[in-house]
C-alpha positions in Angstrom: 11.1 -13.4 19.7 11.8 -10.9 17.0 13.5 -11.2 13.7 15.5 -8.8 11.6 12.3 -8.0 9.7 11.0 -6.3 12.9 13.7 -3.6 12.5 13.3 -2.7 8.8 12.0 0.8 8.1 8.3 1.2 7.4 7.8 4.4 5.3 4.6 6.2 4.2 3.3 4.9 0.9 1.3 7.8 -0.6 -1.9 7.1 -2.4 -1.8 10.2 -4.6 -4.0 9.0 -7.4 -7.4 7.5 -7.9 -6.8 6.1 -11.3 -8.1 2.5 -11.1 -5.2 1.2 -13.3 -2.7 2.6 -10.7 -4.5 1.0 -7.8 -5.5 -2.4 -9.1 -4.2 -5.7 -7.8 -1.3 -5.8 -10.3 -0.1 -2.3 -9.5 -0.4 -2.9 -5.8 1.6 -6.1 -6.1 4.3 -4.3 -8.1 4.5 -1.5 -5.5 4.8 -3.9 -2.6 7.4 -6.0 -4.4 9.5 -2.9 -5.0 9.3 -2.1 -1.3 10.4 -5.6 -0.4 13.2 -5.5 -2.9 14.4 -2.2 -1.5 14.6 -3.7 2.0 11.6 -2.2 3.6 9.5 -4.1 6.2 6.2 -2.7 5.0 4.5 0.7 4.7 1.9 3.0 6.1 -0.8 3.5 3.4 -1.4 7.3 3.4 -4.1 9.0 1.5 -2.8 12.2 0.0 -5.5 14.6 -1.2 -6.2 16.5 -3.4 -4.8 14.0 -6.0 -5.7 11.1 -3.8 -9.1 10.0 -2.4 -11.3 13.0 -1.8 -14.4 13.2 0.5 -16.5 11.5 -2.0 -14.2 8.5 -2.6 -12.7 8.1 0.8 -14.3 5.1 2.6 -16.1 4.1 -0.6 -16.2 0.6 -2.1 -13.3 1.7 -4.4 -11.3 2.8 -1.3 -11.8 -0.6 0.4 -11.0 -2.5 -2.8 -7.8 -0.5 -3.1 -6.8 -1.2 0.5 -7.6 -4.9 -0.1 -5.3 -4.9 -3.1 -2.4 -3.6 -1.0 -3.1 -5.9 1.9 -3.1 -9.0 -0.3 0.1 -7.9 -2.0 1.8 -7.0 1.3 0.9 -10.4 2.8 2.3 -12.1 -0.3 5.7 -10.4 0.3 5.7 -10.7 4.1 5.3 -6.9 4.6 3.5 -5.1 7.3 0.8 -2.5 6.6 
């Protein structure tokens, strides 16, 4: 059985920075809260080089911590990633 949440748009959420303060748990929570408040059902996290994660940082420990921050925040607000 589906709910109305199944039909909400799920846009790209561009990771176009690698500044730790922009990708920490607090910032991820704020971003996911804004998506929820705007009526979205979630997002597709999308790395956007060259300002985002380059070959050196992509799939690094920092990358996975960033993804974890967004997953935890999305779960908190009932959003899909």
